[in-house]
Structures are given as structure tokens and as C-alpha cells.
C-alpha positions as CSV (number, residue, x, y, z in Angstrom):
1,Q,-27.1,-13.0,-1.8
2,V,-24.0,-11.2,-2.8
3,Q,-20.8,-11.2,-0.7
4,L,-17.8,-9.1,-1.2
5,V,-14.6,-10.4,0.4
6,E,-11.5,-8.2,0.8
7,S,-8.0,-9.2,1.3
8,G,-4.5,-7.8,1.2
9,G,-4.5,-5.3,4.1
10,G,-1.8,-5.1,6.6
11,L,1.0,-3.1,8.2
12,V,3.6,-1.4,6.0
13,Q,6.3,1.2,6.4
14,H,5.8,4.5,4.9
15,G,6.8,4.5,1.2
16,G,5.8,0.8,1.0
17,S,3.2,-0.9,-1.2
18,L,0.1,-3.0,-0.7
19,R,-2.3,-4.6,-3.1
20,L,-5.9,-5.0,-2.1
21,S,-8.3,-7.5,-3.7
22,C,-12.0,-7.8,-3.6
23,A,-13.9,-10.7,-5.0
24,A,-17.7,-10.7,-5.5
25,S,-19.6,-13.9,-5.2
26,G,-23.1,-15.1,-5.1
27,S,-25.9,-14.0,-7.4
28,I,-24.0,-11.3,-9.1
29,G,-26.1,-10.3,-12.1
30,S,-23.9,-7.7,-13.8
31,I,-21.5,-5.3,-12.3
32,N,-21.9,-1.7,-13.1
33,A,-19.0,-0.5,-11.0
34,M,-16.7,-1.6,-8.2
35,G,-14.5,0.5,-6.0
36,W,-12.8,1.3,-2.8
37,Y,-13.7,3.6,0.1
38,R,-11.8,4.1,3.3
39,Q,-12.6,5.3,6.8
40,A,-10.1,6.6,9.3
41,P,-10.9,6.9,13.0
42,G,-13.1,9.9,13.7
43,K,-13.6,10.6,10.0
44,Q,-16.4,9.9,7.5
45,R,-16.0,7.3,4.8
46,E,-14.5,8.7,1.7
47,L,-14.2,7.4,-1.9
48,V,-10.7,6.2,-2.9
49,A,-11.2,4.8,-6.3
50,T,-13.8,3.4,-8.6
51,I,-13.9,1.5,-11.9
52,T,-16.9,0.9,-14.1
53,S,-17.6,-2.1,-16.2
54,G,-16.2,-0.2,-19.1
55,S,-13.0,0.4,-17.2
56,S,-13.5,4.1,-16.5
57,T,-11.7,5.1,-13.4
58,R,-12.0,7.8,-10.8
59,Y,-9.6,8.6,-7.9
60,A,-9.6,10.8,-4.9
61,D,-7.2,13.7,-5.4
62,S,-5.2,12.4,-2.3
63,V,-4.3,9.2,-4.0
64,K,-3.8,10.2,-7.6
65,G,-0.5,9.0,-9.0
66,R,0.0,6.6,-6.2
67,F,-3.0,4.2,-6.3
68,T,-4.2,2.2,-9.3
69,I,-7.6,0.4,-9.5
70,S,-8.1,-2.4,-11.9
71,R,-10.5,-5.2,-12.5
72,D,-10.8,-8.8,-13.6
73,G,-14.2,-9.3,-15.1
74,A,-13.9,-13.0,-15.4
75,K,-13.2,-13.3,-11.7
76,N,-15.6,-10.6,-10.5
77,T,-12.6,-9.1,-8.8
78,V,-11.4,-5.5,-8.2
79,Y,-7.8,-4.6,-7.1
80,L,-6.2,-1.5,-5.6
81,Q,-2.5,-1.2,-6.0
82,M,-1.3,1.2,-3.4
83,N,2.3,2.6,-3.8
84,S,4.2,5.3,-2.0
85,L,2.0,4.8,1.1
86,K,1.8,7.5,3.8
87,P,0.6,7.4,7.4
88,E,-2.3,9.4,6.2
89,D,-3.5,6.4,4.2
90,T,-4.1,4.4,7.4
91,A,-7.8,3.4,7.4
92,V,-10.2,0.6,7.1
93,Y,-10.6,0.0,3.4
94,Y,-14.0,-1.2,2.2
95,C,-14.9,-2.7,-1.1
96,H,-18.0,-1.5,-2.8
97,A,-20.0,-2.9,-5.7
98,E,-22.9,-1.5,-7.7
99,L,-24.7,-4.4,-9.2
100,L,-27.6,-4.6,-11.8
101,R,-30.0,-7.4,-11.0
102,W,-33.4,-7.6,-12.5
103,N,-33.0,-4.2,-13.9
104,L,-32.4,-2.8,-10.4
105,R,-29.3,-1.2,-9.1
106,N,-28.1,-2.3,-5.7
107,N,-25.1,-1.5,-3.5
108,Y,-23.0,-3.9,-1.7
109,W,-20.2,-3.5,0.8
110,G,-17.4,-5.7,2.1
111,Q,-16.6,-5.9,5.8
112,G,-13.3,-4.0,5.3
113,T,-9.7,-4.6,5.6
114,Q,-7.2,-2.6,7.8
115,V,-4.4,-0.7,6.2
116,T,-1.8,0.7,8.6
117,V,1.1,2.7,7.4
118,S,3.9,3.4,10.0
119,S,6.0,6.5,10.1
């Protein structure tokens, strides 16, 4: 089975920075894409950023210019560098991976890490 373990969340002041990490372990197969989603209280989960195995990236409009997603293929790890954080960024951030195993695409989710940005 595959596990995704997130780290790096915490409490920061507005304008501050955090770097989230997500490491995939287990029977990985090959990674098609990894990314980050977030969910604030009372809101639906939304895409923050994704990166493919070919390093193509996609960002939510609300984080463009502030967040950067990157990957380390050798470590099966994806990172999210978050700069100029705003209180509106406060949410639980979830790591996501789309894996290809036995020619089948499967989606996996981490348990989430809390990011809180104070005013």
C-alpha cells in the first residue's frame, strides 16, 4: 500500500513563509503527478498546485506568484514553498499523488497538515 506523509505545516504571521513536504512510500509504481490541495472550514477542498512527472506545473489563481511547487523524483517527494502568506491561506493542506501501477491510475491522499496564518 502507498502512504503519503506531509510535514512542514504550522503557525506563521502574515507575510511569512512555510515549506510543506510530502513523501510517498510503499509500492509506488510510477508517479504521474503530485500536488497539494487545501480545505478551509466550511469550504470545499480546492486545488492549490500540481506538478507532473515531466515537471509541468499548475497553480490556483489565488496563489500564483506566491507559491512554488517542486519535486524530487529520487525521493518521491513533492514540496510547496509558500511565501507572502495571507490569513486567507489558512487551511488544512493535503498532499495528493496520482500513481500508475499495473497500467492503472490510482489516487492517494495524505492526512493533511494544518497551516495557520495570523493577522
